[in-house]
C-alpha positions in Angstrom: 76.1 91.3 143.5 78.3 90.3 140.6 75.8 90.3 137.7 76.3 93.8 136.4 79.9 94.1 137.5 81.4 91.1 135.7 78.8 89.7 133.3 78.5 92.6 130.8 77.1 92.3 127.3 79.4 94.0 124.7 77.7 96.5 122.3 79.1 98.4 119.4 79.4 102.2 119.5 76.8 102.7 116.8 74.3 100.4 118.5 74.8 102.2 121.8 74.2 105.5 120.1 71.0 104.2 118.5 69.9 102.9 121.9 70.3 106.3 123.4 68.7 108.2 120.5 65.6 105.9 120.8 64.7 108.0 123.9 64.9 111.4 122.2 61.8 113.5 122.9 61.8 117.1 121.9 62.1 119.7 124.7 59.3 122.1 125.5 59.6 125.5 123.8 59.7 129.0 125.0 59.7 132.5 123.5 62.6 134.8 124.1 63.7 138.2 122.8 65.9 138.1 119.7 69.0 139.3 121.5 68.4 136.5 124.1 68.1 133.8 121.4 71.7 133.9 120.3 73.2 130.4 120.7 69.8 128.8 121.3 68.2 126.2 118.9 65.2 127.4 116.9 61.9 125.6 117.6 59.9 126.7 114.6 60.2 126.9 110.8 60.8 130.5 109.6 59.4 131.5 106.3 59.7 134.8 104.4 56.7 137.0 105.0 57.8 139.5 102.3 60.2 139.7 99.4 63.8 140.9 99.8 64.3 143.5 98.6 60.7 144.7 98.7 61.5 147.6 96.3 63.8 148.0 93.3 67.1 148.8 95.0 70.1 150.7 93.6 73.4 148.7 93.9 75.7 151.7 93.5 76.0 155.5 94.1 75.2 157.1 90.8 72.4 158.1 88.5 69.1 156.3 87.8 68.2 156.6 84.1 66.6 155.0 81.1 69.1 152.6 79.4 67.7 153.7 76.0 69.0 157.2 76.7 72.6 155.9 77.1 72.8 154.3 73.7 76.1 155.3 72.0 77.5 156.9 75.1 81.3 156.7 75.4 84.0 158.7 77.2 84.7 160.5 74.0 81.0 161.0 73.1 79.1 161.4 76.4 75.3 161.8 76.6 73.9 164.8 78.6 70.9 164.2 80.8 68.8 166.5 83.0 68.9 165.7 86.7 65.5 165.6 88.3 66.2 165.0 92.0 68.5 163.5 94.7 67.2 160.1 96.2 68.9 159.2 99.6 68.4 155.9 101.3 65.2 155.6 103.2 63.2 158.1 101.1 60.8 157.6 98.3 61.4 159.2 94.8 59.3 162.3 94.2 59.3 162.1 90.4 59.5 159.4 87.7 62.4 159.5 85.3 61.4 160.4 81.8 63.2 160.6 78.5 66.4 162.5 78.7 66.4 162.6 82.5 68.3 161.0 85.4 68.0 161.0 89.2 71.0 161.2 91.5 70.7 158.1 93.8 72.5 156.5 96.7 73.4 152.8 97.2 70.4 151.0 98.7 67.9 153.7 97.7 64.6 153.1 95.9 65.0 153.3 92.1 62.3 155.7 90.7 59.6 154.7 88.2 60.8 155.0 84.6 64.4 154.2 85.3 65.7 150.8 84.3 69.4 151.1 85.0 71.8 152.9 87.4 75.2 154.2 86.2 78.1 154.4 88.7 79.1 158.0 89.7 82.6 157.2 88.5 81.2 157.0 84.9 79.7 160.5 85.0 80.6 164.2 85.1 78.3 166.5 87.0 77.6 169.8 85.2 76.0 173.0 86.3 72.3 173.7 85.8 71.2 170.3 87.1 72.8 168.3 84.3 75.0 165.2 84.1 77.2 163.7 81.3 77.3 159.9 81.2 80.3 158.1 79.6 79.0 154.5 79.3 76.2 152.8 77.5 74.0 150.9 80.0 71.8 147.9 79.7 68.4 147.4 81.3 68.8 146.1 84.8 72.4 147.3 85.3 73.1 147.9 89.0 69.5 147.4 90.0 68.4 144.6 92.4 64.8 143.6 91.4 62.1 142.9 94.0 62.4 139.5 95.5 65.8 138.7 93.9 67.3 137.6 97.3 64.1 136.1 98.9 60.6 135.4 97.6 57.6 135.4 99.9 56.9 132.0 101.4 60.4 130.7 101.0 61.7 128.6 103.9 64.6 130.3 105.5 65.4 128.4 108.8 64.4 125.0 110.0 63.8 123.9 113.6 66.8 122.8 115.5 69.2 125.3 113.9 71.5 127.2 116.2 70.8 131.0 116.1 74.2 132.6 115.2 75.0 135.8 113.4 73.6 134.8 110.0 70.4 133.4 111.6 70.0 136.6 113.7 70.2 138.7 110.6 67.5 136.7 108.9 65.2 136.9 111.9 65.7 140.6 112.3 65.1 141.2 108.6 61.7 139.5 108.8 60.6 141.2 112.0 61.1 138.5 114.6 61.7 140.5 117.7 60.6 137.5 119.7 61.8 134.0 118.8 60.5 130.5 119.8 63.3 128.3 120.9 63.7 124.9 122.6 64.0 125.2 126.4 67.6 124.4 127.6 67.7 121.0 129.1 68.9 121.0 132.7 71.7 118.4 133.2 72.8 117.3 136.7 76.5 116.4 136.8 77.8 114.1 139.6 81.3 113.0 140.1 82.2 110.0 142.3 85.4 109.3 144.2 86.6 109.9 147.8 89.8 111.3 146.2 88.1 114.4 144.8 88.6 117.9 146.2 86.5 121.0 145.4 88.2 123.2 142.9 89.0 126.0 145.3 90.6 123.9 148.0 94.4 123.3 148.4 95.8 120.0 147.2 96.3 117.2 149.7 98.3 114.0 149.5 96.5 111.4 147.4 93.7 113.9 146.4 92.9 115.6 143.1 90.6 118.5 142.2 87.3 117.7 140.6 88.0 118.7 137.0 85.6 116.3 135.3 82.5 118.0 136.6 83.6 121.4 135.1 84.8 119.8 131.8 81.4 118.1 131.4 79.6 121.3 132.4 81.4 123.2 129.6 80.5 120.4 127.2 76.8 120.6 128.2 76.8 124.4 127.8 78.4 124.1 124.3 75.7 121.6 123.3 72.9 124.0 124.4 72.1 122.6 127.9 72.1 124.1 131.4 74.6 122.3 133.6 73.9 121.8 137.3 77.1 120.7 139.1 76.2 118.6 142.1 78.1 117.5 145.2 80.5 114.6 144.9 78.7 111.3 145.4 79.6 109.2 148.4 80.7 105.5 148.2 77.4 104.2 149.7 75.0 102.9 147.1 71.9 103.8 149.0 73.0 107.4 149.5 74.0 107.6 145.8 70.6 106.3 144.8 68.8 108.8 147.0 70.9 111.7 145.6 70.2 110.6 142.0 66.5 110.2 142.6 66.3 113.6 144.2 68.1 115.2 141.2 65.8 113.5 138.8 62.9 115.6 140.1 64.6 118.9 138.9 66.6 118.0 135.8 66.1 116.5 132.3 69.0 114.1 132.5 71.9 113.1 134.7 75.6 112.5 134.0 77.8 110.8 136.4 81.6 110.3 136.0 83.4 107.5 137.7 82.2 104.4 139.5 81.3 102.3 136.5 84.2 99.8 136.3 84.7 96.5 138.2 86.4 97.8 141.4 85.0 97.4 144.9 84.4 101.2 145.1 82.7 101.5 141.7 79.4 102.5 143.3 77.3 103.2 140.2 77.5 99.5 139.4 76.0 98.7 142.8 73.2 101.2 142.1 72.4 99.5 138.8 72.1 96.2 140.6 69.5 97.6 143.1 67.5 100.2 141.1 64.2 99.9 139.3 65.4 101.4 136.1 66.3 99.9 132.7 70.0 99.5 131.9 70.4 100.0 128.2 74.1 98.9 128.1 77.1 98.7 130.4 80.0 97.8 128.1 80.9 99.3 124.7 83.4 98.1 122.2 85.6 101.3 122.4 88.7 102.7 124.0 88.7 104.7 126.1 85.6 104.3 128.2 84.4 100.7 127.6 82.5 100.6 130.9 80.4 103.6 129.9 76.8 102.8 130.9 73.4 104.3 130.2 70.1 103.6 131.9 66.5 104.8 131.7 65.1 105.7 135.1 61.8 107.3 136.0 61.4 108.6 132.5 64.9 110.1 132.1 68.3 109.0 131.0 71.3 108.5 133.3 74.7 108.6 131.5 77.3 106.9 133.7 80.7 107.9 132.2 84.2 106.6 133.1 86.1 108.6 135.7 89.3 109.1 133.7 89.2 112.6 132.0 89.9 111.4 128.5 87.3 108.6 128.7 84.7 110.9 130.2 85.3 113.5 127.5 84.9 110.9 124.7 81.9 109.3 126.3 80.1 112.7 126.4 80.9 113.4 122.7 79.8 110.0 121.5 76.6 109.5 123.6 75.5 112.6 125.6 76.0 115.3 122.9 74.0 113.4 120.3 71.1 113.0 122.8 71.1 116.6 123.8 71.2 117.7 120.2 68.3 115.4 119.5 66.0 116.8 122.2 66.8 120.3 121.0 65.5 119.5 117.5 68.8 118.9 115.6 68.4 116.4 112.8 72.2 115.8 112.5 72.9 114.3 115.9 76.1 112.4 115.7 79.4 114.0 114.8 80.1 114.9 111.2 82.9 112.7 109.8 85.7 113.0 107.2 88.8 111.0 106.3 92.3 112.0 107.2 95.9 110.9 106.8 97.5 109.9 110.1 100.8 111.9 110.5 102.4 109.6 113.0 102.5 105.8 113.6 100.0 104.8 116.3 101.4 101.5 117.6 98.9 101.0 120.4 96.7 98.0 119.3 93.4 97.2 121.0 90.7 94.6 120.9 88.3 97.5 120.5 88.3 100.6 118.2 90.1 103.6 119.7 88.8 107.2 119.7 91.9 109.2 120.0 91.8 112.9 120.8 93.4 114.6 117.8 94.2 117.7 115.9 93.4 118.3 112.3 94.9 120.6 109.6 94.9 120.9 105.8 98.2 120.4 104.1 98.3 120.7 100.3 94.7 119.9 99.9 94.8 116.9 102.3 93.2 116.4 105.7 96.0 115.4 108.1 95.5 114.3 111.7 97.6 113.4 114.6 97.1 112.7 118.3 96.8 115.8 120.6 99.6 114.8 122.9 99.9 111.5 124.8 96.9 109.2 124.3 96.1 107.9 127.8 92.6 108.1 129.2 93.9 109.5 132.5 95.6 112.5 130.8 93.5 115.7 130.9 95.9 118.2 129.3 95.4 117.2 125.6 91.6 117.7 125.8 92.0 121.4 125.3 93.8 121.0 122.0 91.5 118.3 120.5 89.4 119.4 117.5 88.6 115.8 116.4 88.5 112.2 117.4 90.7 109.9 115.3 89.2 106.4 114.9 91.8 103.7 115.1 90.3 100.3 114.0 90.4 97.4 116.4 93.4 95.1 116.0 96.8 94.4 117.3 98.8 96.7 115.0 97.2 100.1 115.6 97.6 102.3 112.5 100.6 103.4 110.4 101.7 106.9 109.4 99.9 108.0 106.2 97.1 105.5 106.8 93.7 106.9 105.9 91.5 106.9 109.0 88.0 108.0 110.0 87.9 111.5 111.7 85.0 112.7 113.9 84.8 116.5 113.9 84.4 118.1 117.3 83.9 121.7 116.1 80.7 121.6 114.1 79.9 125.2 113.6 77.6 124.6 110.6 74.8 122.7 112.5 
């Protein structure tokens, strides 16, 4: 019973991520209404089925005219033109514009045949008897958006895996997608372990804590595009844990557990790994916090066994679970985007493994500056709410010094 608990093979974070991503298989797709697609990941390529705009469009309120008729026009020597009609948005012009003529036009309206420029209303004086004086010489094309200037037919607009936000919704609506094919949300079972855990609504008891990890992980799953299923706290009996996990596997796409993966006598997930018929991908990672983080492949699905400390559980999800969920939802950029930043405080805590420190990031005089988001202990929960990045502190005994340039993993990736 000591093989998995004490004889662990160390893997690097990047190797562990690749081991997880090897099992990425795209989720099934489903069709939903456009308004229900917000926040979901697109499952198809969207191409333009018509040009935008699909008519010559006025860019200003004013008068549509022939540029040739404005030659020599100045405020001191205006040119007088006959007004043929008024063209509001959403209507078609009744008449072409001929020599010596102009049509009153609204922003966004169809430019009539014969007109090749639109003069702003501020550059004109309206006269009686359907006439207008213009005070500026215009060039062909002024204030007219030609057909297809923004989008041409057949142009690729959106790729699969993209999150549907405001801009994507505007594109889909523009091209008539009242129904959208998206990837089905993966169902994720979340189990916590530990006899010390209380349900959130219960009063505190001596030696007990409320089960915060399950709800933190549920929020992370939701943010990533999944559907969390918070399960009952697992008991300390390996056979019962195995039965509960197998039962959950029937109804979900993956499982996350938190706690029970270290070397203690009550670390029940380790006992499960020693008795199950699954494949353990790894059970020790060169990282702090969360080095006992373990992942296995069982009955065709992944089981992510994260550390029980809140900070370690949070980091483990970000480094391993989030990339996997993004992958099965079609996202091509699965791991966190990175940048470099200047550390704003000495970090004196050395480690044999690289540290992933919950941090905050800001721009100062054109530089990216980062600092820990409060005390950096894996048991501390409070700083998680303020973290917008993970600061990578290299392995070694010295930690990192103030103003040292460090790797920064971005947590708020709104662009993908």
